[in-house]
N, C-alpha and C positions, 0 to 999 in steps of 0.2 A: 280052579279056585278064582281065577281072575274074572270069569264070566259071572259067577254067583255074586261077587262083590259089586259088579256093575249093575246087575239086576236089582240088588238090594238098594243101591243108591238111587236108582231111577224111581223106584216105587216110593221110597221115603221122600224124595224131593218133590214129586208131583202133589202129594197131599199137603205139604207145608206151603207150597206155592199158593194154593187156594186160600189158606188161612191168612197168609201174609197179605194177599191182595185185598181180602175183605177187611182186615184190620187197618190197612193203610187208607182205604176208602172211608171207613168209619172215623178214623182220626182226622182225615182231611175235612170231612163234613163238620165234625165237632169244632175244629179249629176255625173254619169259616163262620160257623154260628157264633163263636166267641168274639171274633173280630167284628162281626155285624152288631152284636150286643154292645160292645165297647164304643163303637162309633155312634150308635143310637143314643146311648147314655150321655156321651160327651156333647152331642148336639142338643139334647134336652137341657143339660146344665148350662150350656152357652146361651141358649134362649132365655132361661130363667135369669141369668146374670144380666142380660140386656134389658129385660123387663124391670129388674130391680134398679139398675142404674137410671133408666128412664124415669121411674117413679121418684127417685131421689132428686134428680136434676129438675123435674117439673115442680116438685115441692119447693126447692131452693129458689127457682125462678119466681114462683108465686110470693114467697116471703120477701124476696128482693123488691118485687113490685110494690108490696105493701109498705116496705121501708121507704122507698122513693116517694110514695104518695104521702107518707107521714112527715117527710121532710118539709112538705108544703105547709104543715101546721105551724112549724117553727118560723119559717121565713115569709109566710103569708102568700106563697105562690099557689098554683093550682094543685088540687088533690087528684088530678087525672094524669096518669102515666101510661105511655105506650112506647115500648122499646123492643127492638129486634136485635138479637145477638147471634153468635155462631151456634149456640146451644139450642136456641128457640126464641119464643116471644114471651114478653111479660107485659101484663096490662093491669092497671088498678084504677079504681074510682073510689072517691071518698066524699063524705058529707059531714059537715061540722055545724053545730048550732049552739049558741050560748043559752044557758038557762037563766032563771031568775036570780040565782046566787052568784052569777058572773063566771061560772065554770063552763068551759066549752066542752061539749060532749061530741064525740066523733065515731064514725063507723067507716072502715076502709075494707074494700073487697079487692083482693089480688088474685090474679090468674096467671099461671105459667103453663106453656105448652112447649114440649120438646120436639126437636126434629130428629130424623135418622131412621134407623131400622125399626124402632118401636116408639112411634109418636104417642106421647102420653100428656094428659091434661090434669092439672092439680089446682085447687083453689084454697085460699085462706081468707078468713074474715076476722077483722080485729075491731073490738069495741074498746073505748077508753074515754079519758077526759084530760083536759089541760087545766091545771090549777097553778096559779102563780108562776107561770113559765115552765113548769115541769109536766112532762107527759106521763100519764099513768094508764097502764092497760088494765082493763077490768075483765076481759074475756077474749078468747080466740077460738076459732073453729077451723080445723083443717080437714080437707076432703079425704086424706089418706092416713 
């Protein structure tokens, strides 16, 4: 009776061992594929976040350049600005001309360029007028 039990166990164990090996290989491949997919997805999201941040910073730099140039309207200084910061560079040029009614009409073009992993450029153009010491914007145009 002892020999028949041993024979029965050996036959039963060999068949299960093959299934277990195949199942563990399939599970290992699926687990590896899942890890690869998660890493790929997180890399894509990280790059998208970098691009979004670069666009926001570039637009902010362009608007700051336009504001610095507009400061020249009030104090009579130059409408040309060029500044370099840790985030990037901001540049602006402007032109102002009085019309027949004594209103000063102006146009300021600002540009911001970011540094870093995703260098990005953004522009802003501002049109407006100065009446009785107050600045009024009539139109703006943003690149993004």
